Backbone and ligand atoms as CSV (ligand in chain L), in Angstrom:
chain,resi,resn,atom,element,x,y,z
A,1,UNK,N,N,-134.168,159.406,-26.429
A,1,UNK,CA,C,-134.419,159.693,-24.966
A,1,UNK,C,C,-134.268,158.277,-24.093
A,2,UNK,N,N,-133.917,158.495,-23.063
A,2,UNK,CA,C,-133.881,157.446,-21.996
A,2,UNK,C,C,-135.107,156.764,-21.879
A,3,UNK,N,N,-136.194,157.468,-21.599
A,3,UNK,CA,C,-137.565,156.865,-21.450
A,3,UNK,C,C,-138.004,156.197,-22.742
A,4,UNK,N,N,-137.779,156.728,-23.823
A,4,UNK,CA,C,-138.107,155.955,-25.113
A,4,UNK,C,C,-137.343,154.746,-25.196
A,5,UNK,N,N,-135.992,154.678,-24.868
A,5,UNK,CA,C,-135.330,153.491,-25.028
A,5,UNK,C,C,-135.885,152.383,-24.028
A,6,UNK,N,N,-136.216,152.985,-22.876
A,6,UNK,CA,C,-136.701,151.976,-21.828
A,6,UNK,C,C,-138.056,151.280,-22.219
A,7,UNK,N,N,-138.835,152.292,-22.926
A,7,UNK,CA,C,-140.202,151.793,-23.302
A,7,UNK,C,C,-140.200,151.041,-24.555
A,8,UNK,N,N,-139.045,151.176,-25.206
A,8,UNK,CA,C,-138.956,150.768,-26.754
A,8,UNK,C,C,-139.471,149.244,-26.901
A,9,UNK,N,N,-139.198,148.347,-26.003
A,9,UNK,CA,C,-139.382,146.937,-26.154
A,9,UNK,C,C,-140.794,146.658,-25.492
A,10,UNK,N,N,-141.373,147.574,-24.865
A,10,UNK,CA,C,-142.616,147.128,-24.121
A,10,UNK,C,C,-143.864,147.474,-24.919
A,11,UNK,N,N,-144.916,146.694,-24.835
A,11,UNK,CA,C,-146.118,147.005,-25.599
A,11,UNK,C,C,-146.762,148.162,-24.837
A,12,UNK,N,N,-147.550,148.915,-25.856
A,12,UNK,CA,C,-148.277,150.077,-25.253
A,12,UNK,C,C,-149.690,149.564,-25.138
A,13,UNK,N,N,-150.253,149.792,-23.949
A,13,UNK,CA,C,-151.548,149.233,-23.606
A,13,UNK,C,C,-152.669,150.171,-23.988
A,14,UNK,N,N,-153.743,149.607,-24.410
A,14,UNK,CA,C,-154.875,150.361,-24.610
A,14,UNK,C,C,-156.206,149.542,-23.988
A,15,UNK,N,N,-157.248,150.377,-23.839
A,15,UNK,CA,C,-158.435,149.725,-23.407
A,15,UNK,C,C,-159.554,150.277,-24.156
A,16,UNK,N,N,-160.550,149.334,-24.428
A,16,UNK,CA,C,-161.746,149.822,-25.062
A,16,UNK,C,C,-163.078,149.343,-24.426
A,17,UNK,N,N,-164.242,150.041,-24.537
A,17,UNK,CA,C,-165.382,150.009,-23.743
A,17,UNK,C,C,-166.445,149.682,-24.728
A,18,UNK,N,N,-167.478,148.797,-24.506
A,18,UNK,CA,C,-168.490,148.586,-25.394
A,18,UNK,C,C,-169.840,148.211,-24.564
A,19,UNK,N,N,-170.836,148.660,-25.016
A,19,UNK,CA,C,-172.148,148.694,-24.312
A,19,UNK,C,C,-173.270,148.270,-25.347
A,20,UNK,N,N,-174.245,147.323,-25.124
A,20,UNK,CA,C,-175.256,147.030,-26.071
A,20,UNK,C,C,-176.475,146.651,-25.376
A,21,UNK,N,N,-177.708,146.792,-25.948
A,21,UNK,CA,C,-179.041,146.466,-25.428
A,21,UNK,C,C,-179.805,145.700,-26.518
A,22,UNK,N,N,-180.508,144.694,-26.193
A,22,UNK,CA,C,-181.498,144.315,-27.079
A,22,UNK,C,C,-182.847,143.910,-26.513
A,23,UNK,N,N,-183.802,144.244,-27.008
A,23,UNK,CA,C,-185.154,143.805,-26.369
A,23,UNK,C,C,-185.420,142.409,-26.501
A,24,UNK,N,N,-186.271,141.879,-25.479
A,24,UNK,CA,C,-186.689,140.551,-25.749
A,24,UNK,C,C,-187.866,140.459,-26.823
A,25,UNK,N,N,-187.971,139.376,-27.619
A,25,UNK,CA,C,-189.164,139.316,-28.636
A,25,UNK,C,C,-189.396,137.810,-28.805
A,26,UNK,N,N,-190.742,137.610,-28.932
A,26,UNK,CA,C,-191.085,136.160,-29.332
A,26,UNK,C,C,-190.484,135.793,-30.693
A,27,UNK,N,N,-190.486,134.482,-30.793
A,27,UNK,CA,C,-189.962,133.806,-32.105
A,27,UNK,C,C,-188.746,134.302,-32.487
A,28,UNK,N,N,-187.827,134.392,-31.664
A,28,UNK,CA,C,-186.477,134.821,-31.992
A,28,UNK,C,C,-185.483,133.959,-31.297
A,29,UNK,N,N,-184.262,133.687,-31.656
A,29,UNK,CA,C,-183.335,132.966,-30.855
A,29,UNK,C,C,-182.720,133.903,-29.892
A,30,UNK,N,N,-182.314,133.234,-28.746
A,30,UNK,CA,C,-181.487,134.010,-27.738
A,30,UNK,C,C,-180.148,133.402,-27.913
A,31,UNK,N,N,-179.165,134.372,-28.423
A,31,UNK,CA,C,-177.892,134.007,-28.622
A,31,UNK,C,C,-176.871,134.912,-27.906
A,32,UNK,N,N,-176.109,134.409,-26.942
A,32,UNK,CA,C,-175.147,135.410,-26.267
A,32,UNK,C,C,-173.745,134.756,-26.357
A,33,UNK,N,N,-172.734,135.579,-26.830
A,33,UNK,CA,C,-171.447,134.977,-27.117
A,33,UNK,C,C,-171.402,133.780,-28.006
A,34,UNK,N,N,-172.284,133.878,-29.032
A,34,UNK,CA,C,-172.443,132.807,-29.997
A,34,UNK,C,C,-173.019,131.543,-29.671
A,35,UNK,N,N,-173.601,131.535,-28.411
A,35,UNK,CA,C,-174.025,130.233,-27.758
A,35,UNK,C,C,-175.645,130.393,-27.832
A,36,UNK,N,N,-176.357,129.469,-28.311
A,36,UNK,CA,C,-177.909,129.459,-28.353
A,36,UNK,C,C,-178.261,129.105,-26.830
A,37,UNK,N,N,-179.098,129.852,-26.355
A,37,UNK,CA,C,-179.446,129.685,-24.952
A,37,UNK,C,C,-181.042,129.446,-24.945
A,38,UNK,N,N,-181.563,128.282,-24.444
A,38,UNK,CA,C,-182.864,127.971,-24.485
A,38,UNK,C,C,-183.687,128.934,-23.575
A,39,UNK,N,N,-184.740,129.626,-24.123
A,39,UNK,CA,C,-185.452,130.568,-23.303
A,39,UNK,C,C,-186.756,130.775,-24.049
A,40,UNK,N,N,-187.907,131.253,-23.315
A,40,UNK,CA,C,-189.105,131.347,-24.038
A,40,UNK,C,C,-189.010,132.563,-25.035
A,41,UNK,N,N,-188.148,133.479,-24.686
A,41,UNK,CA,C,-188.054,134.687,-25.602
A,41,UNK,C,C,-186.637,134.766,-26.132
A,42,UNK,N,N,-186.488,135.265,-27.299
A,42,UNK,CA,C,-185.244,135.615,-27.843
A,42,UNK,C,C,-184.960,137.167,-27.923
A,43,UNK,N,N,-183.938,137.730,-28.733
A,43,UNK,CA,C,-183.661,139.027,-28.718
A,43,UNK,C,C,-184.035,139.585,-30.111
A,44,UNK,N,N,-184.772,140.777,-30.121
A,44,UNK,CA,C,-185.043,141.478,-31.173
A,44,UNK,C,C,-183.767,142.120,-31.913
A,45,UNK,N,N,-183.598,142.205,-33.303
A,45,UNK,CA,C,-182.606,142.815,-33.840
A,45,UNK,C,C,-182.331,142.603,-35.306
A,46,UNK,N,N,-181.544,143.190,-36.002
A,46,UNK,CA,C,-181.403,142.941,-37.472
A,46,UNK,C,C,-180.540,141.708,-37.748
A,47,UNK,N,N,-179.429,141.678,-36.808
A,47,UNK,CA,C,-178.681,140.431,-36.920
A,47,UNK,C,C,-179.259,139.322,-35.902
A,48,UNK,N,N,-178.333,138.471,-35.352
A,48,UNK,CA,C,-178.899,137.408,-34.558
A,48,UNK,C,C,-179.093,138.204,-33.115
A,49,UNK,N,N,-178.670,139.536,-33.068
A,49,UNK,CA,C,-178.931,140.191,-31.760
A,49,UNK,C,C,-178.293,139.736,-30.604
A,50,UNK,N,N,-176.973,139.279,-30.881
A,50,UNK,CA,C,-176.059,138.802,-29.916
A,50,UNK,C,C,-175.499,140.135,-29.094
A,51,UNK,N,N,-176.147,140.560,-28.044
A,51,UNK,CA,C,-175.719,141.737,-27.354
A,51,UNK,C,C,-174.329,141.681,-26.869
A,52,UNK,N,N,-174.063,140.371,-26.369
A,52,UNK,CA,C,-172.751,140.202,-25.687
A,52,UNK,C,C,-171.474,140.441,-26.797
A,53,UNK,N,N,-171.685,139.691,-27.989
A,53,UNK,CA,C,-170.774,140.009,-28.926
A,53,UNK,C,C,-170.744,141.401,-29.659
A,54,UNK,N,N,-171.852,141.990,-29.562
A,54,UNK,CA,C,-171.871,143.455,-30.031
A,54,UNK,C,C,-171.189,144.353,-28.931
A,55,UNK,N,N,-171.320,144.041,-27.768
A,55,UNK,CA,C,-170.523,144.775,-26.817
A,55,UNK,C,C,-169.043,144.540,-26.864
A,56,UNK,N,N,-168.612,143.394,-27.190
A,56,UNK,CA,C,-167.150,143.106,-27.220
A,56,UNK,C,C,-166.641,143.747,-28.585
A,57,UNK,N,N,-167.417,143.534,-29.587
A,57,UNK,CA,C,-167.052,144.116,-30.849
A,57,UNK,C,C,-166.638,145.620,-30.678
A,58,UNK,N,N,-167.622,146.399,-30.011
A,58,UNK,CA,C,-167.520,147.797,-29.884
A,58,UNK,C,C,-166.253,148.079,-28.954
A,59,UNK,N,N,-166.010,147.413,-27.983
A,59,UNK,CA,C,-164.954,147.445,-27.085
A,59,UNK,C,C,-163.537,147.300,-28.035
A,60,UNK,N,N,-163.553,146.324,-28.816
A,60,UNK,CA,C,-162.363,146.169,-29.646
A,60,UNK,C,C,-162.130,147.292,-30.571
A,61,UNK,N,N,-163.202,147.701,-31.252
A,61,UNK,CA,C,-163.185,148.816,-32.092
A,61,UNK,C,C,-162.693,150.061,-31.480
A,62,UNK,N,N,-163.150,150.196,-30.033
A,62,UNK,CA,C,-162.870,151.381,-29.389
A,62,UNK,C,C,-161.322,151.579,-28.980
A,63,UNK,N,N,-160.540,150.246,-28.953
A,63,UNK,CA,C,-159.123,150.397,-28.712
A,63,UNK,C,C,-158.355,150.982,-29.789
A,64,UNK,N,N,-158.919,151.083,-31.022
A,64,UNK,CA,C,-158.204,151.732,-32.181
A,64,UNK,C,C,-159.045,152.850,-32.745
A,65,UNK,N,N,-160.005,153.250,-31.932
A,65,UNK,CA,C,-160.856,154.475,-32.276
A,65,UNK,C,C,-161.356,154.289,-33.768
A,66,UNK,N,N,-162.035,152.992,-33.972
A,66,UNK,CA,C,-162.395,152.638,-35.270
A,66,UNK,C,C,-163.982,152.813,-35.404
A,67,UNK,N,N,-164.634,153.678,-34.700
A,67,UNK,CA,C,-166.046,153.794,-34.863
A,67,UNK,C,C,-166.713,152.746,-34.060
A,68,UNK,N,N,-167.974,152.473,-34.502
A,68,UNK,CA,C,-168.758,151.434,-33.786
A,68,UNK,C,C,-169.391,150.314,-34.772
A,69,UNK,N,N,-169.772,149.394,-34.216
A,69,UNK,CA,C,-170.380,148.301,-35.001
A,69,UNK,C,C,-171.445,148.725,-36.069
A,70,UNK,N,N,-172.160,149.719,-35.726
A,70,UNK,CA,C,-173.175,150.307,-36.662
A,70,UNK,C,C,-172.549,150.897,-37.871
A,71,UNK,N,N,-171.412,151.535,-37.742
A,71,UNK,CA,C,-170.722,152.253,-38.758
A,71,UNK,C,C,-170.089,151.166,-39.710
A,72,UNK,N,N,-169.627,150.015,-39.226
A,72,UNK,CA,C,-169.120,149.076,-40.066
A,72,UNK,C,C,-170.226,148.043,-40.736
A,73,UNK,N,N,-171.198,147.839,-39.957
A,73,UNK,CA,C,-172.238,146.909,-40.418
A,73,UNK,C,C,-173.703,147.545,-40.216
A,74,UNK,N,N,-173.934,148.610,-41.189
A,74,UNK,CA,C,-175.263,149.244,-40.920
A,74,UNK,C,C,-176.494,148.354,-40.872
A,75,UNK,N,N,-177.408,148.452,-39.940
A,75,UNK,CA,C,-178.482,147.676,-39.925
A,75,UNK,C,C,-179.446,147.758,-41.085
A,76,UNK,N,N,-179.353,148.838,-41.888
A,76,UNK,CA,C,-180.003,149.011,-43.091
A,76,UNK,C,C,-179.567,148.127,-44.182
A,77,UNK,N,N,-178.469,147.456,-44.029
A,77,UNK,CA,C,-177.929,146.576,-44.983
A,77,UNK,C,C,-178.450,145.107,-45.018
A,78,UNK,N,N,-179.190,144.673,-46.067
A,78,UNK,CA,C,-179.812,143.375,-45.935
A,78,UNK,C,C,-178.884,142.145,-45.666
A,79,UNK,N,N,-177.591,142.456,-46.029
A,79,UNK,CA,C,-176.574,141.335,-45.783
A,79,UNK,C,C,-176.500,140.852,-44.528
A,80,UNK,N,N,-176.791,141.836,-43.526
A,80,UNK,CA,C,-176.611,141.484,-42.071
A,80,UNK,C,C,-177.869,140.968,-41.427
A,81,UNK,N,N,-178.901,140.818,-42.121
A,81,UNK,CA,C,-180.173,140.308,-41.603
A,81,UNK,C,C,-180.037,138.880,-41.054
A,82,UNK,N,N,-180.277,138.664,-39.751
A,82,UNK,CA,C,-180.154,137.333,-39.067
A,82,UNK,C,C,-178.520,136.981,-39.032
A,83,UNK,N,N,-177.635,137.777,-39.199
A,83,UNK,CA,C,-176.276,137.499,-39.549
A,83,UNK,C,C,-175.780,136.880,-38.159
A,84,UNK,N,N,-174.956,136.024,-38.194
A,84,UNK,CA,C,-174.139,135.385,-37.058
A,84,UNK,C,C,-173.217,136.587,-36.614
A,85,UNK,N,N,-173.251,137.146,-35.424
A,85,UNK,CA,C,-172.417,138.241,-34.961
A,85,UNK,C,C,-171.024,137.833,-34.846
A,86,UNK,N,N,-170.711,136.681,-34.872
A,86,UNK,CA,C,-169.289,136.261,-35.001
A,86,UNK,C,C,-168.564,136.959,-36.194
A,87,UNK,N,N,-169.283,137.202,-37.156
A,87,UNK,CA,C,-168.811,137.802,-38.366
A,87,UNK,C,C,-168.227,139.305,-37.977
A,88,UNK,N,N,-169.138,139.947,-37.226
A,88,UNK,CA,C,-168.756,141.365,-36.560
A,88,UNK,C,C,-167.585,141.366,-35.810
A,89,UNK,N,N,-167.505,140.346,-34.841
A,89,UNK,CA,C,-166.344,140.310,-33.854
A,89,UNK,C,C,-165.202,139.944,-34.709
A,90,UNK,N,N,-165.104,139.113,-35.552
A,90,UNK,CA,C,-164.000,138.637,-36.265
A,90,UNK,C,C,-163.532,139.898,-37.188
A,91,UNK,N,N,-164.226,140.710,-37.689
A,91,UNK,CA,C,-163.860,141.846,-38.403
A,91,UNK,C,C,-163.204,142.804,-37.458
A,92,UNK,N,N,-163.785,143.012,-36.214
A,92,UNK,CA,C,-162.956,143.843,-35.308
A,92,UNK,C,C,-161.604,143.409,-34.977
A,93,UNK,N,N,-161.544,142.179,-34.718
A,93,UNK,CA,C,-160.266,141.324,-34.364
A,93,UNK,C,C,-159.247,141.558,-35.577
A,94,UNK,N,N,-159.765,141.520,-36.748
A,94,UNK,CA,C,-158.896,141.598,-37.881
A,94,UNK,C,C,-158.386,143.040,-38.073
A,95,UNK,N,N,-159.185,143.928,-37.861
A,95,UNK,CA,C,-158.932,145.451,-37.942
A,95,UNK,C,C,-157.873,145.750,-36.872
A,96,UNK,N,N,-158.115,145.219,-35.732
A,96,UNK,CA,C,-157.034,145.515,-34.591
A,96,UNK,C,C,-155.664,144.830,-35.119
A,97,UNK,N,N,-155.835,143.520,-35.428
A,97,UNK,CA,C,-154.487,142.907,-35.807
A,97,UNK,C,C,-153.719,143.651,-36.803
A,98,UNK,N,N,-154.425,144.336,-37.725
A,98,UNK,CA,C,-153.968,145.082,-38.822
A,98,UNK,C,C,-153.090,146.329,-38.379
A,99,UNK,N,N,-153.575,146.702,-37.165
A,99,UNK,CA,C,-152.854,147.913,-36.474
A,99,UNK,C,C,-151.784,147.457,-35.453
A,100,UNK,N,N,-151.529,146.084,-35.408
A,100,UNK,CA,C,-150.472,145.626,-34.548
A,100,UNK,C,C,-150.941,145.321,-33.130
A,101,UNK,N,N,-152.336,145.247,-33.082
A,101,UNK,CA,C,-152.911,144.981,-31.625
A,101,UNK,C,C,-153.182,143.600,-31.295
A,102,UNK,N,N,-152.897,143.273,-30.094
A,102,UNK,CA,C,-153.077,141.838,-29.652
A,102,UNK,C,C,-154.050,141.949,-28.371
A,103,UNK,N,N,-155.115,141.136,-28.439
A,103,UNK,CA,C,-156.033,141.201,-27.219
A,103,UNK,C,C,-155.429,140.429,-26.053
A,104,UNK,N,N,-155.371,141.103,-24.885
A,104,UNK,CA,C,-154.841,140.597,-23.636
A,104,UNK,C,C,-155.969,139.879,-22.971
A,105,UNK,N,N,-156.925,140.543,-22.677
A,105,UNK,CA,C,-158.267,139.969,-22.096
A,105,UNK,C,C,-159.390,140.689,-22.348
A,106,UNK,N,N,-160.612,140.040,-22.143
A,106,UNK,CA,C,-161.829,140.612,-22.232
A,106,UNK,C,C,-162.730,140.235,-20.836
A,107,UNK,N,N,-163.419,141.360,-20.388
A,107,UNK,CA,C,-164.345,141.247,-19.351
A,107,UNK,C,C,-165.650,141.744,-19.775
A,108,UNK,N,N,-166.675,140.799,-19.354
A,108,UNK,CA,C,-168.037,141.027,-20.042
A,108,UNK,C,C,-169.037,140.904,-18.849
A,109,UNK,N,N,-170.011,141.858,-18.696
A,109,UNK,CA,C,-171.022,141.723,-17.876
A,109,UNK,C,C,-172.439,141.694,-18.496
A,110,UNK,N,N,-173.198,140.778,-18.248
A,110,UNK,CA,C,-174.472,140.579,-18.743
A,110,UNK,C,C,-175.518,140.912,-17.710
A,111,UNK,N,N,-176.445,141.743,-18.163
A,111,UNK,CA,C,-177.422,142.111,-17.094
A,111,UNK,C,C,-178.859,141.773,-17.637
A,112,UNK,N,N,-179.474,140.814,-16.762
A,112,UNK,CA,C,-180.876,140.294,-17.106
A,112,UNK,C,C,-181.330,139.630,-15.820
A,113,UNK,N,N,-182.633,139.398,-15.628
A,113,UNK,CA,C,-183.303,138.816,-14.628
A,113,UNK,C,C,-183.248,137.287,-14.925
A,114,UNK,N,N,-183.542,137.064,-16.149
A,114,UNK,CA,C,-183.541,135.620,-16.638
A,114,UNK,C,C,-183.142,135.701,-18.239
A,115,UNK,N,N,-182.770,134.653,-18.721
A,115,UNK,CA,C,-182.446,133.386,-18.234
A,115,UNK,C,C,-181.082,133.399,-17.272
A,116,UNK,N,N,-180.857,132.289,-16.494
A,116,UNK,CA,C,-179.645,132.254,-15.778
A,116,UNK,C,C,-178.525,131.887,-16.794
A,117,UNK,N,N,-177.445,132.781,-16.710
A,117,UNK,CA,C,-176.347,132.697,-17.624
A,117,UNK,C,C,-175.303,131.590,-17.124
A,118,UNK,N,N,-175.350,131.295,-15.828
A,118,UNK,CA,C,-174.137,130.473,-15.223
A,118,UNK,C,C,-174.047,129.089,-16.127
A,119,UNK,N,N,-175.039,128.373,-16.395
A,119,UNK,CA,C,-174.786,127.042,-17.110
A,119,UNK,C,C,-174.242,127.184,-18.387
A,120,UNK,N,N,-174.224,128.287,-18.863
A,120,UNK,CA,C,-173.715,128.548,-20.319
A,120,UNK,C,C,-172.454,129.277,-20.274
A,121,UNK,N,N,-171.989,129.904,-19.191
A,121,UNK,CA,C,-170.764,130.628,-19.040
A,121,UNK,C,C,-169.541,129.992,-19.811
A,122,UNK,N,N,-169.303,128.734,-19.559
A,122,UNK,CA,C,-168.023,128.104,-20.012
A,122,UNK,C,C,-168.139,128.195,-21.517
A,123,UNK,N,N,-169.271,127.517,-22.063
A,123,UNK,CA,C,-169.324,127.557,-23.481
A,123,UNK,C,C,-169.199,128.772,-24.277
A,124,UNK,N,N,-169.837,129.838,-23.533
A,124,UNK,CA,C,-169.664,131.294,-24.065
A,124,UNK,C,C,-168.309,131.730,-24.014
A,125,UNK,N,N,-167.487,131.420,-23.025
A,125,UNK,CA,C,-166.144,131.864,-22.898
A,125,UNK,C,C,-165.290,131.200,-23.929
A,126,UNK,N,N,-165.619,129.841,-24.110
A,126,UNK,CA,C,-164.789,129.093,-25.135
A,126,UNK,C,C,-165.032,129.478,-26.544
A,127,UNK,N,N,-166.338,129.893,-26.857
A,127,UNK,CA,C,-166.632,130.401,-28.139
A,127,UNK,C,C,-166.106,131.761,-28.464
A,128,UNK,N,N,-166.105,132.607,-27.404
A,128,UNK,CA,C,-165.484,134.071,-27.617
A,128,UNK,C,C,-164.075,133.923,-27.810
A,129,UNK,N,N,-163.402,133.091,-26.904
A,129,UNK,CA,C,-161.935,132.878,-27.028
A,129,UNK,C,C,-161.504,132.495,-28.415
A,130,UNK,N,N,-162.238,131.570,-28.942
A,130,UNK,CA,C,-161.882,130.849,-30.268
A,130,UNK,C,C,-161.924,131.998,-31.339
A,131,UNK,N,N,-162.886,132.980,-31.307
A,131,UNK,CA,C,-162.959,133.984,-32.290
A,131,UNK,C,C,-161.990,135.049,-32.088
A,132,UNK,N,N,-161.591,135.257,-30.803
A,132,UNK,CA,C,-160.621,136.239,-30.328
A,132,UNK,C,C,-159.138,135.876,-30.647
A,133,UNK,N,N,-158.970,134.378,-30.721
A,133,UNK,CA,C,-157.566,133.976,-30.800
A,133,UNK,C,C,-156.900,133.952,-29.541
A,134,UNK,N,N,-157.558,133.906,-28.446
A,134,UNK,CA,C,-157.006,133.779,-27.102
A,134,UNK,C,C,-157.359,132.765,-26.356
A,135,UNK,N,N,-156.756,132.304,-25.205
A,135,UNK,CA,C,-157.509,131.295,-24.365
A,135,UNK,C,C,-158.607,131.743,-23.524
A,136,UNK,N,N,-159.477,130.650,-23.167
A,136,UNK,CA,C,-160.708,131.004,-22.415
A,136,UNK,C,C,-160.447,131.471,-21.074
A,137,UNK,N,N,-159.193,131.333,-20.675
A,137,UNK,CA,C,-158.900,131.992,-19.202
A,137,UNK,C,C,-158.756,133.338,-19.307
A,138,UNK,N,N,-158.871,133.999,-20.583
A,138,UNK,CA,C,-158.677,135.532,-20.574
A,138,UNK,C,C,-160.022,136.150,-21.043
A,139,UNK,N,N,-161.057,135.312,-21.001
A,139,UNK,CA,C,-162.428,135.851,-21.356
A,139,UNK,C,C,-163.328,135.745,-20.002
A,140,UNK,N,N,-163.373,136.902,-19.262
A,140,UNK,CA,C,-164.341,137.026,-18.077
A,140,UNK,C,C,-165.708,137.237,-18.544
A,141,UNK,N,N,-166.582,136.356,-17.959
A,141,UNK,CA,C,-168.028,136.499,-18.197
A,141,UNK,C,C,-168.788,136.427,-16.859
A,142,UNK,N,N,-169.421,137.655,-16.577
A,142,UNK,CA,C,-170.214,137.635,-15.324
A,142,UNK,C,C,-171.671,137.987,-15.699
A,143,UNK,N,N,-172.628,137.598,-15.062
A,143,UNK,CA,C,-173.862,138.106,-15.149
A,143,UNK,C,C,-174.456,138.566,-13.658
A,144,UNK,N,N,-175.506,139.519,-13.938
A,144,UNK,CA,C,-176.090,140.087,-12.829
A,144,UNK,C,C,-177.486,140.345,-13.183
A,145,UNK,N,N,-178.306,140.611,-12.106
A,145,UNK,CA,C,-179.649,140.951,-12.451
A,145,UNK,C,C,-179.430,142.598,-12.079
A,146,UNK,N,N,-180.589,143.367,-12.223
A,146,UNK,CA,C,-180.588,144.737,-11.824
A,146,UNK,C,C,-181.671,145.015,-10.786
A,147,UNK,N,N,-181.776,143.881,-9.917
A,147,UNK,CA,C,-182.627,143.959,-8.807
A,147,UNK,C,C,-184.049,144.421,-9.217
A,148,UNK,N,N,-184.480,143.965,-10.250
A,148,UNK,CA,C,-185.948,144.233,-10.757
A,148,UNK,C,C,-186.104,145.811,-11.111
A,149,UNK,N,N,-184.919,146.421,-11.268
A,149,UNK,CA,C,-185.026,147.680,-11.629
A,149,UNK,C,C,-184.971,148.033,-13.041
A,150,UNK,N,N,-185.521,149.070,-13.638
A,150,UNK,CA,C,-185.262,149.342,-15.043
A,150,UNK,C,C,-185.826,148.405,-16.051
A,151,UNK,N,N,-185.324,148.594,-17.281
A,151,UNK,CA,C,-185.883,147.622,-18.379
A,151,UNK,C,C,-185.405,146.231,-18.179
A,152,UNK,N,N,-184.119,146.037,-17.749
A,152,UNK,CA,C,-183.656,144.700,-17.631
A,152,UNK,C,C,-184.468,144.048,-16.392
A,153,UNK,N,N,-184.645,144.834,-15.295
A,153,UNK,CA,C,-185.379,144.462,-14.106
A,153,UNK,C,C,-186.822,143.928,-14.474
A,154,UNK,N,N,-187.406,144.566,-15.497
A,154,UNK,CA,C,-188.771,144.340,-15.922
A,154,UNK,C,C,-188.804,143.226,-16.945
A,155,UNK,N,N,-187.660,142.670,-17.229
A,155,UNK,CA,C,-187.514,141.463,-18.174
A,155,UNK,C,C,-187.820,141.991,-19.576
A,156,UNK,N,N,-187.622,143.265,-19.902
A,156,UNK,CA,C,-187.933,143.625,-21.350
A,156,UNK,C,C,-186.696,143.498,-22.215
A,157,UNK,N,N,-185.624,143.196,-21.647
A,157,UNK,CA,C,-184.470,143.138,-22.564
A,157,UNK,C,C,-183.200,142.715,-21.871
A,158,UNK,N,N,-181.986,142.531,-22.557
A,158,UNK,CA,C,-180.674,142.216,-21.948
A,158,UNK,C,C,-179.744,143.295,-22.367
A,159,UNK,N,N,-178.967,143.575,-21.448
A,159,UNK,CA,C,-177.881,144.600,-21.631
A,159,UNK,C,C,-176.500,143.828,-21.447
A,160,UNK,N,N,-175.468,144.317,-22.137
A,160,UNK,CA,C,-174.187,143.815,-22.108
A,160,UNK,C,C,-173.118,144.846,-22.111
A,161,UNK,N,N,-172.233,144.763,-21.372
A,161,UNK,CA,C,-171.189,145.851,-21.242
A,161,UNK,C,C,-169.723,144.927,-21.267
A,162,UNK,N,N,-168.689,145.365,-21.978
A,162,UNK,CA,C,-167.473,144.752,-22.136
A,162,UNK,C,C,-166.324,145.755,-22.115
A,163,UNK,N,N,-165.217,145.373,-21.583
A,163,UNK,CA,C,-164.047,146.071,-21.600
A,163,UNK,C,C,-162.984,145.081,-22.111
A,164,UNK,N,N,-162.172,145.643,-22.986
A,164,UNK,CA,C,-160.969,144.744,-23.642
A,164,UNK,C,C,-159.745,145.580,-23.339
A,165,UNK,N,N,-158.691,144.714,-22.971
A,165,UNK,CA,C,-157.254,145.270,-23.001
A,165,UNK,C,C,-156.474,144.755,-24.144
A,166,UNK,N,N,-155.753,145.713,-24.657
A,166,UNK,CA,C,-154.963,145.366,-25.883
A,166,UNK,C,C,-153.574,145.673,-25.842
A,167,UNK,N,N,-152.616,145.009,-26.223
A,167,UNK,CA,C,-151.193,145.222,-26.236
A,167,UNK,C,C,-150.908,145.670,-27.785
A,168,UNK,N,N,-150.326,146.929,-27.866
A,168,UNK,CA,C,-150.025,147.325,-29.336
A,168,UNK,C,C,-148.629,147.201,-29.481
A,169,UNK,N,N,-148.121,146.452,-30.538
A,169,UNK,CA,C,-146.707,146.162,-30.794
A,169,UNK,C,C,-146.190,147.141,-31.732
A,170,UNK,N,N,-145.035,147.194,-31.694
A,170,UNK,CA,C,-144.303,148.149,-32.525
A,170,UNK,C,C,-144.337,149.681,-32.384
L,1,MG,MG,MG,-176.547,145.238,-30.965
């Protein structure tokens, strides 16, 4: 068909969405996008509780309908205790690459009252880009408060939401 011929050389686009929440806890590190952020509280979780990397991982898995992070890395598995979430993210990137997918860009929103994310934004984008195999100008990182409303507003935890655009080759 003419339409198929016209579309033949063009990538097919996909989008994935990810969302994650972790509660603040004492005596835990605060790691977002693989960057350690100084703060009086860290995030509770089985792994390093990097809510940002977890949201991006789920967004990537979503582009190929490959389940969610918990189905690939069950929290019941002792191997993932305090694990560097870069491992999860890299796994999702490899699954995507195996299906002929290439990440075009990522956009991330982090929701918390504190700490301020701005000073760490560049380092977070650089680290994320490194794992995704793209340039840092394709990693959008935004932070917002929730105007003191809800669990993030009460300072009980951090939420992260991510969308990923992917070009499927072949
Ligand atoms: Mg998580």
